[in-house]
C-alpha positions as CSV (number, residue, x, y, z in Angstrom):
1,D,8.1,-8.9,-10.2
2,T,11.1,-10.0,-12.4
3,F,12.6,-11.2,-9.2
4,N,9.7,-13.5,-8.6
5,L,9.6,-14.6,-12.2
6,F,13.0,-16.0,-11.8
7,D,12.3,-17.4,-7.8
8,S,10.6,-21.0,-9.7
9,N,10.4,-22.5,-6.4
10,S,8.9,-19.1,-4.4
11,S,11.6,-19.9,-1.9
12,G,12.3,-16.0,-1.8
13,A,15.5,-16.4,-2.6
14,I,17.6,-17.1,-6.2
15,D,20.1,-19.9,-6.8
16,A,22.7,-20.0,-9.4
17,K,20.7,-21.9,-11.8
18,E,17.5,-19.7,-11.5
19,L,20.2,-16.6,-11.4
20,R,21.8,-17.9,-14.6
21,I,18.2,-18.0,-16.6
22,A,17.2,-15.0,-15.1
23,M,20.5,-13.3,-16.6
24,R,19.9,-15.3,-20.0
25,A,16.6,-14.1,-20.2
26,L,18.1,-10.6,-19.8
27,G,20.4,-10.9,-22.7
28,L,23.4,-11.9,-20.3
29,E,25.7,-14.9,-21.1
30,P,27.1,-15.7,-18.0
31,K,29.4,-18.3,-17.3
32,K,28.9,-21.2,-14.3
33,E,31.5,-19.9,-12.2
34,E,30.8,-16.4,-13.4
35,V,27.1,-16.9,-11.7
36,E,29.1,-18.4,-8.6
37,Q,31.2,-15.3,-7.9
38,M,28.2,-13.0,-8.8
39,I,26.5,-14.7,-5.9
40,S,29.2,-14.7,-3.7
41,S,29.8,-11.3,-4.2
42,V,26.5,-10.0,-3.2
43,D,25.8,-13.0,-0.5
44,N,25.6,-11.1,2.4
45,D,24.2,-14.1,4.4
46,G,26.5,-16.6,2.8
47,S,23.5,-18.7,2.3
48,G,24.9,-19.6,-1.2
49,T,21.5,-18.0,-2.5
50,I,20.3,-14.4,-3.0
51,E,17.4,-12.8,-1.6
52,F,15.4,-9.6,-3.3
53,D,17.6,-6.9,-2.0
54,E,21.1,-8.5,-3.2
55,F,19.3,-9.6,-6.4
56,M,18.4,-5.6,-7.1
57,E,22.0,-5.1,-6.2
58,L,23.5,-7.3,-8.7
59,M,21.2,-6.5,-11.4
60,T,21.5,-3.0,-11.0
61,S,25.6,-2.8,-11.6
62,K,25.4,-5.2,-14.4
63,M,22.7,-3.6,-15.9
64,A,24.2,-0.1,-15.4
65,E,27.0,-1.8,-17.6
66,S,25.3,-1.7,-20.8
67,D,22.0,0.3,-22.1
68,P,19.2,-1.6,-20.7
69,R,16.8,-1.3,-23.6
70,D,19.5,-2.7,-25.7
71,E,19.9,-5.7,-24.0
72,L,16.4,-6.3,-22.9
73,A,15.7,-6.2,-27.1
74,K,18.0,-8.6,-27.4
75,A,16.8,-10.9,-24.6
76,F,13.3,-10.6,-26.1
77,E,14.5,-11.8,-29.5
78,L,16.0,-14.7,-27.6
79,F,12.5,-15.5,-26.4
80,D,10.3,-14.7,-29.9
81,A,11.4,-17.6,-31.3
82,E,8.5,-17.4,-33.7
83,E,9.6,-14.1,-35.1
84,N,6.8,-13.0,-35.3
85,G,7.6,-10.2,-32.7
86,K,5.8,-11.8,-29.2
87,I,6.6,-14.2,-26.8
88,T,3.7,-16.6,-27.1
89,F,3.5,-20.1,-24.7
90,S,5.0,-22.0,-28.0
91,S,8.1,-19.9,-27.9
92,L,8.4,-19.5,-24.3
93,K,8.6,-23.8,-24.0
94,S,10.7,-24.1,-27.2
95,V,13.1,-21.3,-25.6
96,T,13.0,-22.8,-21.8
97,K,13.4,-26.5,-23.6
98,E,16.8,-25.0,-25.2
99,L,18.2,-23.4,-22.1
100,E,17.0,-26.5,-19.8
101,S,19.1,-29.0,-22.6
102,E,22.4,-26.5,-21.3
103,L,21.3,-25.7,-18.1
104,M,21.3,-29.8,-17.4
105,N,24.2,-30.7,-19.0
106,D,26.2,-28.3,-17.2
107,G,24.7,-29.6,-14.3
108,L,22.7,-26.6,-12.7
109,L,19.2,-28.0,-13.4
110,S,17.4,-31.4,-12.6
111,D,14.0,-30.8,-13.2
112,K,12.3,-29.8,-16.2
113,M,9.2,-27.1,-16.4
114,S,5.6,-28.6,-16.8
115,D,3.3,-27.1,-19.5
116,A,1.0,-25.9,-16.6
117,E,4.4,-24.1,-14.8
118,L,5.0,-22.5,-18.5
119,H,1.2,-21.6,-18.5
120,M,1.3,-19.8,-15.4
121,M,4.6,-18.1,-16.1
122,M,2.9,-17.0,-19.6
123,S,0.0,-15.5,-17.5
124,S,2.2,-13.6,-14.9
125,L,3.7,-12.0,-17.7
126,C,0.4,-10.9,-19.2
127,D,-0.9,-9.7,-16.0
128,L,2.5,-8.1,-15.7
129,A,1.6,-6.4,-18.9
130,G,-1.9,-5.0,-17.6
131,Q,-3.3,-7.4,-20.5
132,P,-6.7,-8.0,-19.6
133,E,-7.6,-10.8,-16.8
134,E,-10.1,-12.5,-18.8
135,R,-8.3,-13.8,-21.7
136,D,-8.0,-16.9,-23.9
137,P,-4.6,-18.9,-22.1
138,A,-4.2,-20.0,-26.0
139,S,-3.8,-16.9,-27.5
140,E,-1.1,-15.0,-24.4
141,A,1.4,-12.9,-26.0
142,I,3.8,-10.6,-24.7
143,S,5.3,-7.8,-26.7
144,Q,8.8,-6.5,-27.2
145,E,7.6,-3.1,-25.5
146,E,5.6,-5.1,-22.7
147,F,8.7,-7.2,-22.0
148,I,11.0,-4.4,-21.5
149,R,8.1,-2.3,-19.9
150,I,7.9,-5.5,-17.7
151,M,11.6,-6.1,-17.5
152,T,12.2,-2.3,-15.9
153,H,9.5,-2.2,-13.4
154,S,7.2,0.3,-15.4
155,A,4.6,-2.0,-16.3
156,P,1.0,-0.6,-15.3
157,A,-0.2,-2.0,-11.6
158,R,-2.9,-3.8,-12.3
159,R,-3.2,-5.3,-9.0
160,N,-2.2,-4.7,-5.5
161,A,0.4,-6.7,-3.0
162,G,-0.5,-10.0,-5.7
163,T,0.8,-8.6,-8.7
164,L,2.6,-11.5,-10.0
165,R,0.5,-14.4,-8.1
166,G,-3.1,-12.4,-9.0
167,S,-6.1,-13.9,-8.6
168,Q,-5.7,-17.7,-8.4
169,A,-9.1,-18.7,-9.2
170,S,-9.1,-16.9,-12.5
171,R,-5.1,-18.2,-12.9
172,Q,-6.5,-21.4,-12.9
173,K,-9.7,-21.3,-14.8
174,R,-6.9,-20.1,-17.5
175,L,-4.8,-22.6,-16.7
176,A,-7.9,-25.4,-17.1
177,G,-8.9,-23.9,-20.6
178,A,-5.2,-24.0,-21.6
179,A,-5.0,-27.6,-20.2
180,R,-8.3,-28.3,-22.5
181,G,-6.8,-26.9,-25.3
182,P,-7.6,-24.7,-28.2
183,G,-11.7,-24.7,-29.7
184,R,-12.6,-26.5,-26.5
185,G,-14.2,-23.6,-24.1
186,D,-15.1,-23.7,-21.0
187,A,-18.0,-26.2,-21.1
188,K,-17.9,-27.8,-17.4
189,K,-17.4,-31.5,-16.9
């Protein structure tokens, strides 16, 4: 599930841009050259990207070099921009904007994430945390413990093979509610 969160274009592979974002989310600060070296060290098929098995090999070796809970707690603090003990949509958006600026300056990113994509990411995190499927998108939030469980693959299993994707109808309903904004309810047009 962590792999899918960082495979932003759902290609089945993570490129240098996506890997750098993934590593930053895990509390690591790799340089562009380090990311390229990491990819080449596990890129068994020479594609210039890493697939799931290669990602697991790389992350396992990187996380073994440090205490994962401490590193994940540091990563959580990066996303807890509001310093309220939760990752919310607004804190995710704030951190994403900051990362996008850095990555664009480094030439690793050309497109910014839309609010709809960020809402989908927030919704996916809440799904992975085992939160109720019917929830208000405006109040979605992830605690530090939920974040650590998600990143260590020990989040409660809520759905079968489609855990990350979840119920598309339900997700679209939540996103439509988020697009309308708080206090507008689910009234039909």
